[in-house]
N, CA and C atoms as an extended XYZ file, in Angstrom:
369
Properties=species:S:1:pos:R:3:atomname:S:1:resname:S:1:resid:I:1 pbc="F F F"
N       -49.278       -8.321       33.196 N   MET     1
C       -48.794       -9.466       32.458 CA  MET     1
C       -49.541       -9.534       31.128 C   MET     1
N       -48.818       -9.778       30.079 N   ALA     2
C       -49.421       -9.884       28.746 CA  ALA     2
C       -50.270      -11.144       28.646 C   ALA     2
N       -51.347      -11.037       27.901 N   ILE     3
C       -52.238      -12.167       27.653 CA  ILE     3
C       -52.244      -12.423       26.154 C   ILE     3
N       -52.105      -13.672       25.756 N   SER     4
C       -52.088      -14.028       24.334 CA  SER     4
C       -53.308      -14.873       23.988 C   SER     4
N       -53.792      -14.647       22.773 N   ARG     5
C       -54.883      -15.471       22.244 CA  ARG     5
C       -54.579      -15.792       20.794 C   ARG     5
N       -54.973      -16.973       20.374 N   ILE     6
C       -54.864      -17.360       18.970 CA  ILE     6
C       -56.256      -17.717       18.493 C   ILE     6
N       -56.725      -16.993       17.491 N   LEU     7
C       -58.046      -17.232       16.919 CA  LEU     7
C       -57.888      -17.852       15.540 C   LEU     7
N       -58.748      -18.780       15.212 N   HIS     8
C       -58.756      -19.384       13.883 CA  HIS     8
C       -59.605      -18.524       12.954 C   HIS     8
N       -59.133      -18.324       11.752 N   ILE     9
C       -59.909      -17.631       10.733 CA  ILE     9
C       -60.410      -18.703        9.785 C   ILE     9
N       -61.672      -19.018        9.888 N   ASN    10
C       -62.249      -20.084        9.078 CA  ASN    10
C       -62.916      -19.537        7.833 C   ASN    10
N       -63.191      -20.410        6.903 N   SER    11
C       -63.886      -19.995        5.691 CA  SER    11
C       -65.342      -19.701        6.021 C   SER    11
N       -65.993      -19.015        5.132 N   HIS    12
C       -67.390      -18.616        5.281 CA  HIS    12
C       -68.181      -19.316        4.189 C   HIS    12
N       -69.435      -19.592        4.432 N   GLU    13
C       -70.236      -20.330        3.452 CA  GLU    13
C       -70.358      -19.623        2.105 C   GLU    13
N       -70.278      -18.292        2.090 N   HIS    14
C       -70.429      -17.552        0.835 CA  HIS    14
C       -69.096      -17.225        0.165 C   HIS    14
N       -68.036      -17.165        0.943 N   SER    15
C       -66.716      -16.844        0.398 CA  SER    15
C       -65.674      -17.503        1.275 C   SER    15
N       -64.852      -18.340        0.688 N   SER    16
C       -63.895      -19.086        1.487 CA  SER    16
C       -62.868      -18.194        2.171 C   SER    16
N       -62.644      -16.991        1.664 N   SER    17
C       -61.587      -16.167        2.245 CA  SER    17
C       -62.062      -14.842        2.831 C   SER    17
N       -63.362      -14.624        2.928 N   SER    18
C       -63.849      -13.322        3.385 CA  SER    18
C       -63.425      -13.018        4.817 C   SER    18
N       -63.372      -14.010        5.694 N   HIS    19
C       -62.972      -13.758        7.073 CA  HIS    19
C       -61.505      -13.345        7.156 C   HIS    19
N       -60.670      -13.865        6.285 N   LEU    20
C       -59.269      -13.449        6.234 CA  LEU    20
C       -59.192      -11.972        5.862 C   LEU    20
N       -59.962      -11.564        4.886 N   GLN    21
C       -59.966      -10.161        4.466 CA  GLN    21
C       -60.479       -9.258        5.583 C   GLN    21
N       -61.516       -9.680        6.272 N   VAL    22
C       -62.062       -8.896        7.381 CA  VAL    22
C       -61.016       -8.738        8.487 C   VAL    22
N       -60.304       -9.811        8.813 N   ALA    23
C       -59.278       -9.752        9.859 CA  ALA    23
C       -58.156       -8.792        9.474 C   ALA    23
N       -57.694       -8.857        8.245 N   ILE    24
C       -56.637       -7.956        7.784 CA  ILE    24
C       -57.115       -6.515        7.820 C   ILE    24
N       -58.308       -6.267        7.312 N   ASN    25
C       -58.852       -4.906        7.320 CA  ASN    25
C       -58.980       -4.371        8.745 C   ASN    25
N       -59.401       -5.222        9.665 N   TYR    26
C       -59.571       -4.807       11.055 CA  TYR    26
C       -58.239       -4.412       11.681 C   TYR    26
N       -57.231       -5.241       11.550 N   ILE    27
C       -55.984       -4.929       12.244 CA  ILE    27
C       -55.255       -3.740       11.624 C   ILE    27
N       -55.509       -3.441       10.360 N   LEU    28
C       -54.826       -2.329        9.699 CA  LEU    28
C       -55.563       -0.992        9.797 C   LEU    28
N       -56.638       -0.921       10.566 N   LYS    29
C       -57.421        0.323       10.663 CA  LYS    29
C       -56.543        1.480       11.128 C   LYS    29
N       -56.562        2.558       10.352 N   ASP    30
C       -55.736        3.727       10.650 CA  ASP    30
C       -55.991        4.298       12.047 C   ASP    30
N       -57.259        4.365       12.446 N   GLU    31
C       -57.581        4.979       13.732 CA  GLU    31
C       -57.083        4.175       14.926 C   GLU    31
N       -56.676        2.934       14.713 N   LYS    32
C       -56.161        2.097       15.784 CA  LYS    32
C       -54.637        2.010       15.775 C   LYS    32
N       -54.008        2.422       14.674 N   THR    33
C       -52.574        2.176       14.470 CA  THR    33
C       -51.767        3.441       14.196 C   THR    33
N       -52.190        4.573       14.736 N   MET    34
C       -51.525        5.859       14.482 CA  MET    34
C       -51.383        6.112       12.988 C   MET    34
N       -52.506        5.984       12.279 N   ASN    35
C       -52.544        6.194       10.825 CA  ASN    35
C       -51.573        5.291       10.072 C   ASN    35
N       -51.447        4.069       10.544 N   GLY    36
C       -50.611        3.088        9.853 CA  GLY    36
C       -49.171        3.046       10.302 C   GLY    36
N       -48.750        3.915       11.216 N   LEU    37
C       -47.362        3.911       11.673 CA  LEU    37
C       -47.006        2.667       12.476 C   LEU    37
N       -47.989        2.107       13.165 N   LEU    38
C       -47.740        0.926       13.993 CA  LEU    38
C       -48.147       -0.348       13.256 C   LEU    38
N       -47.721       -0.457       12.016 N   THR    39
C       -48.055       -1.633       11.205 CA  THR    39
C       -46.804       -2.156       10.523 C   THR    39
N       -46.863       -3.403       10.129 N   GLY    40
C       -45.768       -4.007        9.378 CA  GLY    40
C       -46.231       -5.283        8.707 C   GLY    40
N       -45.359       -5.839        7.914 N   SER    41
C       -45.687       -7.099        7.243 CA  SER    41
C       -44.397       -7.842        6.940 C   SER    41
N       -44.554       -9.119        6.684 N   VAL    42
C       -43.424       -9.954        6.297 CA  VAL    42
C       -43.878      -10.858        5.157 C   VAL    42
N       -43.073      -10.954        4.141 N   ASN    43
C       -43.314      -11.802        2.966 CA  ASN    43
C       -44.568      -11.431        2.187 C   ASN    43
N       -45.079      -10.229        2.402 N   CYS    44
C       -46.186       -9.685        1.622 CA  CYS    44
C       -46.165       -8.180        1.784 C   CYS    44
N       -46.900       -7.505        0.941 N   ILE    45
C       -47.015       -6.054        1.029 CA  ILE    45
C       -48.307       -5.766        1.782 C   ILE    45
N       -48.218       -5.051        2.899 N   LYS    46
C       -49.398       -4.883        3.749 CA  LYS    46
C       -50.582       -4.269        3.021 C   LYS    46
N       -50.328       -3.356        2.076 N   GLU    47
C       -51.420       -2.747        1.323 CA  GLU    47
C       -52.123       -3.756        0.416 C   GLU    47
N       -51.449       -4.824        0.050 N   ASN    48
C       -52.018       -5.870       -0.812 CA  ASN    48
C       -51.983       -7.230       -0.123 C   ASN    48
N       -51.943       -7.234        1.191 N   ALA    49
C       -51.752       -8.479        1.937 CA  ALA    49
C       -52.815       -9.525        1.612 C   ALA    49
N       -54.060       -9.111        1.562 N   TYR    50
C       -55.126      -10.077        1.290 CA  TYR    50
C       -54.921      -10.741       -0.069 C   TYR    50
N       -54.635       -9.946       -1.091 N   GLU    51
C       -54.428      -10.510       -2.429 CA  GLU    51
C       -53.204      -11.425       -2.454 C   GLU    51
N       -52.119      -11.000       -1.774 N   ASN    52
C       -50.913      -11.828       -1.703 CA  ASN    52
C       -51.206      -13.160       -1.010 C   ASN    52
N       -51.884      -13.107        0.124 N   MET    53
C       -52.177      -14.311        0.896 CA  MET    53
C       -53.136      -15.227        0.140 C   MET    53
N       -54.119      -14.635       -0.509 N   LYS    54
C       -55.077      -15.423       -1.287 CA  LYS    54
C       -54.364      -16.150       -2.432 C   LYS    54
N       -53.436      -15.469       -3.096 N   ALA    55
C       -52.671      -16.092       -4.185 CA  ALA    55
C       -51.821      -17.245       -3.653 C   ALA    55
N       -51.224      -17.063       -2.493 N   THR    56
C       -50.422      -18.133       -1.885 CA  THR    56
C       -51.304      -19.325       -1.535 C   THR    56
N       -52.481      -19.066       -1.007 N   LYS    57
C       -53.394      -20.156       -0.654 CA  LYS    57
C       -53.812      -20.930       -1.909 C   LYS    57
N       -54.053      -20.218       -3.009 N   ARG    58
C       -54.381      -20.904       -4.273 CA  ARG    58
C       -53.210      -21.764       -4.733 C   ARG    58
N       -52.004      -21.221       -4.631 N   LEU    59
C       -50.794      -21.938       -5.039 CA  LEU    59
C       -50.643      -23.257       -4.285 C   LEU    59
N       -50.971      -23.263       -2.998 N   PHE    60
C       -50.838      -24.455       -2.167 CA  PHE    60
C       -52.131      -25.273       -2.093 C   PHE    60
N       -53.160      -24.864       -2.827 N   GLY    61
C       -54.416      -25.605       -2.829 CA  GLY    61
C       -55.136      -25.583       -1.494 C   GLY    61
N       -55.039      -24.472       -0.773 N   LYS    62
C       -55.646      -24.357        0.562 CA  LYS    62
C       -56.691      -23.248        0.596 C   LYS    62
N       -57.611      -23.265       -0.341 N   THR    63
C       -58.584      -22.179       -0.429 CA  THR    63
C       -59.852      -22.422        0.379 C   THR    63
N       -59.979      -23.580        1.001 N   ASP    64
C       -61.176      -23.839        1.805 CA  ASP    64
C       -60.776      -24.089        3.258 C   ASP    64
N       -61.728      -24.287        4.088 N   LYS    65
C       -61.563      -24.567        5.516 CA  LYS    65
C       -60.821      -23.437        6.218 C   LYS    65
N       -59.850      -23.747        7.059 N   ARG    66
C       -59.152      -22.728        7.844 CA  ARG    66
C       -58.357      -21.813        6.921 C   ARG    66
N       -58.591      -20.518        7.059 N   GLN    67
C       -57.935      -19.536        6.201 CA  GLN    67
C       -56.694      -18.923        6.829 C   GLN    67
N       -56.597      -18.966        8.142 N   GLY    68
C       -55.434      -18.382        8.790 CA  GLY    68
C       -55.619      -18.289       10.282 C   GLY    68
N       -54.776      -17.480       10.884 N   TYR    69
C       -54.785      -17.279       12.334 CA  TYR    69
C       -54.704      -15.796       12.636 C   TYR    69
N       -55.321      -15.416       13.718 N   HIS    70
C       -55.256      -14.045       14.217 CA  HIS    70
C       -54.714      -14.155       15.636 C   HIS    70
N       -53.498      -13.727       15.828 N   LEU    71
C       -52.861      -13.771       17.140 CA  LEU    71
C       -52.984      -12.404       17.792 C   LEU    71
N       -53.299      -12.406       19.076 N   ILE    72
C       -53.459      -11.157       19.815 CA  ILE    72
C       -52.641      -11.249       21.097 C   ILE    72
N       -51.852      -10.227       21.358 N   ILE    73
C       -51.146      -10.102       22.626 CA  ILE    73
C       -51.663       -8.822       23.258 C   ILE    73
N       -52.241       -8.929       24.445 N   SER    74
C       -52.813       -7.778       25.140 CA  SER    74
C       -51.927       -7.427       26.324 C   SER    74
N       -51.581       -6.165       26.427 N   PHE    75
C       -50.784       -5.674       27.535 CA  PHE    75
C       -51.668       -4.839       28.445 C   PHE    75
N       -51.488       -4.977       29.749 N   GLU    76
C       -52.249       -4.178       30.693 CA  GLU    76
C       -51.850       -2.705       30.581 C   GLU    76
N       -52.725       -1.852       31.070 N   GLU    77
C       -52.444       -0.421       31.053 CA  GLU    77
C       -51.098       -0.146       31.723 C   GLU    77
N       -50.286        0.656       31.071 N   ASN    78
C       -48.955        1.047       31.550 CA  ASN    78
C       -47.950       -0.100       31.631 C   ASN    78
N       -48.290       -1.261       31.105 N   GLU    79
C       -47.331       -2.374       31.115 CA  GLU    79
C       -46.220       -2.147       30.096 C   GLU    79
N       -46.586       -1.603       28.953 N   CYS    80
C       -45.580       -1.242       27.953 CA  CYS    80
C       -46.175       -0.202       27.025 C   CYS    80
N       -45.309        0.526       26.341 N   ASP    81
C       -45.805        1.517       25.389 CA  ASP    81
C       -45.914        0.876       24.008 C   ASP    81
N       -46.453        1.637       23.050 N   GLU    82
C       -46.681        1.062       21.721 CA  GLU    82
C       -45.384        0.683       21.010 C   GLU    82
N       -44.292        1.421       21.279 N   ASN    83
C       -43.020        1.069       20.651 CA  ASN    83
C       -42.497       -0.271       21.153 C   ASN    83
N       -42.637       -0.515       22.446 N   THR    84
C       -42.223       -1.799       23.018 CA  THR    84
C       -43.114       -2.919       22.498 C   THR    84
N       -44.415       -2.670       22.428 N   ALA    85
C       -45.340       -3.680       21.899 CA  ALA    85
C       -44.997       -4.013       20.452 C   ALA    85
N       -44.652       -2.993       19.665 N   MET    86
C       -44.273       -3.214       18.267 CA  MET    86
C       -42.996       -4.039       18.188 C   MET    86
N       -42.058       -3.756       19.054 N   LYS    87
C       -40.801       -4.510       19.087 CA  LYS    87
C       -41.062       -5.989       19.415 C   LYS    87
N       -41.958       -6.228       20.364 N   VAL    88
C       -42.306       -7.603       20.750 CA  VAL    88
C       -42.875       -8.356       19.556 C   VAL    88
N       -43.829       -7.762       18.848 N   ILE    89
C       -44.459       -8.460       17.732 CA  ILE    89
C       -43.486       -8.628       16.573 C   ILE    89
N       -42.617       -7.657       16.328 N   GLN    90
C       -41.628       -7.788       15.266 CA  GLN    90
C       -40.645       -8.916       15.561 C   GLN    90
N       -40.207       -9.010       16.807 N   GLU    91
C       -39.296      -10.088       17.195 CA  GLU    91
C       -39.969      -11.451       17.049 C   GLU    91
N       -41.236      -11.536       17.447 N   PHE    92
C       -41.977      -12.782       17.288 CA  PHE    92
C       -42.072      -13.183       15.816 C   PHE    92
N       -42.438      -12.231       14.978 N   VAL    93
C       -42.568      -12.490       13.540 CA  VAL    93
C       -41.233      -12.937       12.955 C   VAL    93
N       -40.169      -12.231       13.280 N   ASN    94
C       -38.857      -12.578       12.749 CA  ASN    94
C       -38.388      -13.950       13.219 C   ASN    94
N       -38.655      -14.270       14.449 N   GLU    95
C       -38.198      -15.545       15.023 CA  GLU    95
C       -38.993      -16.744       14.520 C   GLU    95
N       -40.308      -16.622       14.467 N   TYR    96
C       -41.146      -17.793       14.232 CA  TYR    96
C       -41.861      -17.847       12.890 C   TYR    96
N       -41.987      -16.739       12.190 N   LEU    97
C       -42.836      -16.739       10.999 CA  LEU    97
C       -42.119      -16.357        9.710 C   LEU    97
N       -41.090      -15.572        9.802 N   GLU    98
C       -40.476      -14.973        8.626 CA  GLU    98
C       -40.051      -15.983        7.564 C   GLU    98
N       -39.601      -17.146        7.964 N   SER    99
C       -39.104      -18.106        6.976 CA  SER    99
C       -40.216      -18.888        6.275 C   SER    99
N       -41.430      -18.909        6.839 N   ASP   100
C       -42.460      -19.781        6.277 CA  ASP   100
C       -43.816      -19.146        5.994 C   ASP   100
N       -44.055      -17.940        6.455 N   TYR   101
C       -45.401      -17.378        6.368 CA  TYR   101
C       -45.412      -15.955        5.840 C   TYR   101
N       -46.567      -15.563        5.346 N   GLU   102
C       -46.878      -14.169        5.084 CA  GLU   102
C       -47.644      -13.680        6.307 C   GLU   102
N       -47.350      -12.483        6.753 N   ALA   103
C       -48.034      -11.985        7.940 CA  ALA   103
C       -48.146      -10.471        7.889 C   ALA   103
N       -49.227       -9.976        8.463 N   VAL   104
C       -49.444       -8.556        8.686 CA  VAL   104
C       -49.553       -8.401       10.193 C   VAL   104
N       -48.866       -7.402       10.743 N   TYR   105
C       -48.914       -7.212       12.188 CA  TYR   105
C       -49.061       -5.737       12.523 C   TYR   105
N       -49.678       -5.478       13.657 N   THR   106
C       -49.940       -4.101       14.085 CA  THR   106
C       -49.950       -3.996       15.596 C   THR   106
N       -49.912       -2.777       16.060 N   VAL   107
C       -50.189       -2.464       17.455 CA  VAL   107
C       -51.377       -1.514       17.441 C   VAL   107
N       -52.397       -1.860       18.202 N   HIS   108
C       -53.555       -0.983       18.367 CA  HIS   108
C       -53.345       -0.197       19.661 C   HIS   108
N       -53.292        1.095       19.561 N   ASN   109
C       -53.079        1.927       20.748 CA  ASN   109
C       -54.229        2.893       20.985 C   ASN   109
N       -55.403        2.541       20.511 N   ASN   110
C       -56.554        3.433       20.635 CA  ASN   110
C       -57.315        3.254       21.952 C   ASN   110
N       -56.790        2.429       22.840 N   THR   111
C       -57.388        2.256       24.164 CA  THR   111
C       -56.267        2.361       25.196 C   THR   111
N       -56.608        2.247       26.459 N   THR   112
C       -55.569        2.302       27.490 CA  THR   112
C       -54.733        1.029       27.502 C   THR   112
N       -55.215        0.009       26.853 N   VAL   113
C       -54.487       -1.259       26.751 CA  VAL   113
C       -53.884       -1.338       25.355 C   VAL   113
N       -52.630       -1.743       25.243 N   SER   114
C       -52.016       -1.932       23.923 CA  SER   114
C       -52.258       -3.362       23.465 C   SER   114
N       -52.662       -3.502       22.230 N   TYR   115
C       -52.887       -4.813       21.643 CA  TYR   115
C       -51.964       -4.966       20.448 C   TYR   115
N       -51.294       -6.081       20.359 N   THR   116
C       -50.567       -6.385       19.133 CA  THR   116
C       -51.367       -7.440       18.398 C   THR   116
N       -51.477       -7.287       17.110 N   HIS   117
C       -52.261       -8.189       16.284 CA  HIS   117
C       -51.394       -8.741       15.175 C   HIS   117
N       -51.669       -9.948       14.813 N   LEU   118
C       -50.934      -10.604       13.744 CA  LEU   118
C       -51.917      -11.486       13.003 C   LEU   118
N       -51.997      -11.341       11.717 N   THR   119
C       -52.855      -12.188       10.896 CA  THR   119
C       -51.993      -12.884        9.860 C   THR   119
N       -52.130      -14.185        9.778 N   LEU   120
C       -51.380      -14.924        8.778 CA  LEU   120
C       -52.231      -16.047        8.215 C   LEU   120
N       -52.036      -16.360        6.942 N   PRO   121
C       -52.803      -17.454        6.348 CA  PRO   121
C       -52.153      -18.792        6.648 C   PRO   121
N       -52.940      -19.824        6.587 N   THR   122
C       -52.360      -21.154        6.681 CA  THR   122
C       -51.878      -21.552        5.292 C   THR   122
N       -50.887      -22.388        5.254 N   LYS   123
C       -50.389      -22.903        3.957 CA  LYS   123
C       -50.963      -24.272        3.718 C   LYS   123
């Protein structure tokens, strides 16, 4: 059975958005995502996601406090393959986030458990 978690990405005392950048960098790691094949984005360009999200946060005056969310869906070993996990996260993004958020999403397949990750900023 899949397990879901939602983590808050809060600001840091030295940089209000550094944790957002760290989260994006983490989920996009090539060694976890088949060299970027298991990645996607909506309403931003994944290669520039941090800059896009930071600009949006400035536009809405939300540069302090909570910077975003990191959603994780964990599948047990052999519960689904990476293509199915990618389909699940894409459907979630299209259904719930596409109209209102910028998001970067990935599937990490570097362990026996598949993880789908999604990072999005708050508006």
